[in-house]
C-alpha positions as CSV (number, residue, x, y, z in Angstrom):
1,M,-0.2,0.0,0.0
2,T,1.2,3.4,-1.0
3,D,0.0,7.0,-0.6
4,P,0.5,9.0,-4.0
5,N,1.0,12.2,-1.8
6,C,3.7,10.7,0.6
7,L,7.1,12.0,0.1
8,F,8.6,8.7,1.5
9,C,6.2,6.6,-0.8
10,K,7.7,8.6,-3.8
11,I,11.2,8.0,-2.8
12,C,10.4,4.3,-2.5
13,A,9.0,4.3,-5.9
14,G,12.0,6.0,-7.5
15,E,9.9,9.2,-8.4
16,I,12.3,11.4,-6.0
17,P,15.9,10.7,-6.1
18,S,17.7,9.6,-2.8
19,Q,21.2,8.4,-1.7
20,K,20.3,4.8,-1.3
21,V,22.5,2.8,0.9
22,Y,20.1,-0.4,0.9
23,E,17.1,-1.5,-0.7
24,D,15.1,-4.8,-1.0
25,E,11.4,-5.7,-1.7
26,H,10.3,-4.8,1.9
27,M,12.3,-1.5,2.7
28,L,14.7,1.2,1.4
29,A,17.4,2.9,3.5
30,F,18.9,6.2,2.3
31,R,20.9,9.2,3.8
32,D,18.8,12.1,5.5
33,I,19.0,15.3,3.5
34,N,19.3,17.1,6.8
35,P,21.7,15.0,8.9
36,Q,22.0,15.2,12.6
37,A,25.1,12.9,12.9
38,P,27.9,12.1,10.5
39,V,26.0,9.0,9.4
40,H,22.2,9.5,9.2
41,V,20.1,7.1,7.4
42,L,16.4,6.7,7.3
43,V,15.1,3.1,7.0
44,V,11.6,3.0,5.7
45,P,9.2,0.2,5.0
46,K,7.8,0.1,1.6
47,S,4.3,-0.1,3.0
48,H,2.6,3.2,3.8
49,F,1.5,3.7,7.4
50,A,2.2,6.7,9.7
51,T,2.9,5.4,13.2
52,L,3.4,2.0,15.0
53,A,-0.2,2.4,16.2
54,E,-1.6,2.6,12.8
55,M,0.4,-0.6,11.4
56,N,-1.3,-4.0,10.8
57,E,0.1,-7.3,11.3
58,E,1.7,-7.6,7.7
59,Q,3.1,-4.2,8.3
60,A,4.7,-5.2,11.8
61,E,6.4,-8.0,10.0
62,L,7.9,-5.2,7.8
63,V,9.1,-3.4,10.9
64,K,10.6,-6.6,12.1
65,E,12.4,-7.1,8.7
66,C,13.7,-3.4,9.0
67,L,15.1,-4.2,12.6
68,V,16.7,-7.4,11.5
69,R,18.4,-5.7,8.4
70,I,19.6,-2.5,10.5
71,P,22.7,-4.2,12.0
72,H,23.9,-5.3,8.7
73,I,23.3,-1.7,7.0
74,A,25.0,-0.1,10.4
75,A,28.1,-2.2,9.6
76,S,28.4,-1.6,5.9
77,L,28.3,2.1,7.0
78,G,31.2,1.6,9.6
79,L,29.2,2.0,12.6
80,A,30.9,-0.9,14.3
81,S,31.4,1.2,17.6
82,G,27.8,1.8,17.9
83,Y,24.7,3.8,16.6
84,R,21.4,5.1,17.6
85,L,17.8,4.2,16.6
86,I,15.0,7.0,16.7
87,V,11.5,6.4,15.8
88,N,9.5,9.5,16.2
89,Q,5.7,9.0,16.5
90,G,3.4,11.7,15.9
91,K,3.9,15.8,15.6
92,D,4.5,16.2,19.4
93,A,7.5,13.8,18.9
94,G,8.9,15.6,16.0
95,Q,7.7,13.5,13.0
96,T,7.6,15.7,10.2
97,V,6.8,12.9,7.5
98,F,4.0,10.7,8.2
99,H,5.2,7.6,6.7
100,L,6.9,5.3,9.5
101,H,10.6,5.6,9.3
102,I,13.7,4.7,11.6
103,H,16.5,7.1,11.9
104,L,20.0,5.4,12.0
105,L,22.4,7.7,13.6
106,G,25.9,7.3,14.2
107,G,29.6,8.1,13.0
108,K,30.6,10.0,16.3
109,P,30.0,9.6,20.1
110,L,26.3,10.5,20.6
111,G,26.5,10.8,24.4
112,E,23.3,10.6,26.5
113,T,21.3,13.5,24.8
114,I,18.2,12.6,22.6
115,V,20.0,13.3,19.5
């Protein structure tokens, strides 16, 4: 399922270019255009849903696939010493694109702050 008005659906469909770091039939990982760390990648399920609360069982399996694949993506990006995952849920959490996505951040010591 996709949303023709969704930025991330358009990126997943190849309608908008991105700096891909990984892609398979279930997900796309690409570099964030406004990085908050030296490595900042967005991991996006190809099925459109805005938040974890909205996902169905099939979409939950896609999130699981993303989480299984993230350590391999992190390793390919040289993040052997650690990385942070962030999933913003809703406007108050800072979500700006309402298609579920996981921020993968690293490349420097991130400390104990949120980002």
